[in-house]
C-alpha positions in Angstrom: -24.3 26.2 15.3 -21.8 26.2 12.5 -20.1 23.0 11.4 -16.4 23.0 11.0 -15.5 22.0 7.5 -13.5 18.8 7.6 -10.5 18.6 5.3 -11.2 16.1 2.6 -8.6 13.3 2.5 -8.4 10.7 -0.2 -9.5 7.2 1.1 -6.6 5.4 2.7 -5.7 3.2 5.6 -2.2 3.9 6.8 -2.5 1.1 9.4 -3.5 -1.5 6.8 -0.6 -0.4 4.5 1.8 -0.8 7.4 0.3 -4.2 8.3 0.7 -5.4 4.7 4.4 -4.2 4.5 5.1 -5.5 8.0 3.7 -9.0 7.2 5.7 -9.0 3.9 8.9 -8.3 5.8 8.3 -11.1 8.3 6.4 -13.9 6.3 7.3 -15.4 3.0 3.6 -16.4 2.5 2.5 -12.8 3.1 5.2 -11.6 0.7 3.8 -13.9 -2.0 0.2 -13.0 -1.4 0.8 -9.2 -1.3 3.3 -9.1 -4.2 0.9 -11.1 -6.4 -2.2 -9.0 -5.4 -1.0 -5.4 -5.2 0.9 -2.8 -7.2 2.8 0.1 -5.8 0.1 2.4 -7.0 -2.3 0.8 -4.5 -0.4 2.4 -1.7 -1.4 6.0 -0.7 1.7 6.9 1.3 4.8 7.6 -0.8 7.2 5.9 1.6 5.0 2.8 1.6 4.9 2.9 -2.2 8.7 3.0 -2.3 9.1 0.2 0.2 6.6 -2.0 -1.5 8.2 -1.4 -4.9 11.6 -2.5 -3.6 10.1 -5.6 -2.0 8.2 -6.5 -5.2 11.4 -6.1 -7.2 13.2 -8.4 -4.8 10.3 -10.8 -5.0 10.4 -10.9 -8.9 14.1 -11.8 -8.6 13.2 -14.6 -6.2 15.1 -12.9 -3.4 13.8 -12.8 0.2 12.6 -9.5 1.7 13.6 -8.8 5.3 14.4 -5.5 7.1 18.1 -5.7 6.1 17.7 -6.8 2.5 14.9 -4.2 1.8 16.9 -1.5 3.5 20.0 -2.4 1.4 17.9 -2.3 -1.8 16.4 1.1 -0.8 19.9 2.4 0.0 21.1 1.1 -3.4 18.3 3.1 -5.1 19.1 6.1 -2.9 15.6 6.0 -1.4 16.3 4.8 2.1 16.3 8.3 3.6 13.0 9.2 1.7 11.2 6.3 3.5 12.4 7.3 7.0 15.5 5.2 7.1 16.1 1.8 8.4 14.3 2.8 11.6 11.0 3.1 9.7 11.5 -0.3 7.9 12.2 -1.8 11.3 9.0 -0.2 12.7 7.0 -1.8 9.9 8.4 -5.3 10.7 7.4 -4.8 14.4 4.0 -3.6 13.2 3.3 -6.9 11.5 0.1 -8.4 12.8 -1.0 -12.0 12.3 0.2 -12.9 8.8 -2.8 -15.2 8.7 -4.9 -12.1 8.0 -2.8 -10.8 5.1 -5.6 -11.2 2.6 -7.8 -9.0 4.8 -5.1 -6.3 5.0 -4.5 -6.5 1.2 -8.2 -6.2 0.5 -8.4 -3.0 2.6 -5.5 -1.5 0.8 -6.9 -2.5 -2.6 -10.4 -1.2 -1.8 -9.0 2.2 -0.7 -7.0 2.4 -3.9 -10.2 1.6 -6.0 -12.0 4.4 -4.2 -9.2 6.8 -5.0 -9.3 5.8 -8.7 -13.1 6.3 -8.7 -12.6 9.8 -7.2 -9.9 10.6 -9.9 -12.3 9.3 -12.6 -15.2 11.5 -11.2 -12.9 14.5 -11.3 -11.9 13.9 -14.9 -15.5 13.3 -15.9 -16.5 16.5 -14.1 -13.7 18.5 -15.7 -14.6 17.2 -19.2 -18.3 17.9 -18.7 -17.7 21.5 -17.4 -15.6 22.2 -20.5 -18.9 21.8 -22.5 -17.8 19.2 -25.0 -19.1 19.5 -28.5 -19.7 15.8 -28.7 -21.7 14.9 -25.6 -22.1 11.2 -26.6 -18.3 10.9 -26.9 -17.9 12.5 -23.5 -20.4 10.0 -22.0 -18.6 7.1 -23.7 -15.3 8.3 -22.2 -16.9 8.5 -18.8 -18.2 5.0 -19.1 -14.8 3.8 -20.3 -13.0 5.3 -17.3 -15.3 3.4 -14.9 -15.2 0.2 -16.9 -11.4 0.3 -16.8 -11.5 0.8 -13.0 -13.9 -2.1 -12.7 -11.8 -4.3 -14.9 -8.6 -3.6 -12.9 -10.5 -4.3 -9.7 -12.1 -7.5 -11.0 -10.2 -8.8 -14.0 -12.2 -11.1 -16.2 -15.6 -9.8 -15.1 -17.6 -8.3 -17.8 -16.9 -8.0 -21.5 -17.2 -5.2 -24.0 -19.6 -5.9 -27.0 -16.6 -5.4 -29.3 -14.6 -8.1 -27.5 -17.5 -10.5 -27.8 -18.0 -9.8 -31.5 -14.3 -10.0 -32.3 -14.0 -13.2 -30.2 -11.2 -11.7 -28.1 -12.7 -12.8 -24.8 -15.0 -15.6 -25.8 -15.0 -18.8 -23.8 
C-alpha cells in the first residue's frame, strides 16, 4: 500500500480568521480586543490581512468598523476587489459567532501565526546550516536569536537576555 503524499500547507485556520473579522465587524468590544492583540501579519489569507489592516487603521483613528465603513475604506485604498468585494465583507459579518469568544478566536489565529514563524525560522536555520558556515558558533547564535525573537513576540516581557540584565535595560 502506498500512501498518498499530502500537500504541506502552512498552519492556518480560515474559519478562525473569518470569526475574528466577523466579530470585529459586529462588536465594538471584539474590535478592541482583536485590534489590540493582532497584527495583519498574523493572518494567513491575503484578503483577511487586507481587511484586518483596514479595520485596524480605522480603529487607530477612533472610527467604527462596520461592513459599509470597512468596504468604503478598502475601496478608497483600491483593495475592495482584491478581498472579494463588499459581498465577502458582508459574508464575514454574517459569519460572526458569539463575540464573547473573541479571545479564543484571536488565540487560534495568533497560535497559527507563531507556528508559521517557527517554520520560517527553521527553514532559515536549515538554509544557513546547509551553506556550511565558517563560524558555526555564530550560526548557532543566530538560530537561537531567531527563536528567542519569535518567543518574545509571542510572549512579550517573558525572558531576558543576559546583556539586557547586565546593562539594566529590563531590570525590575
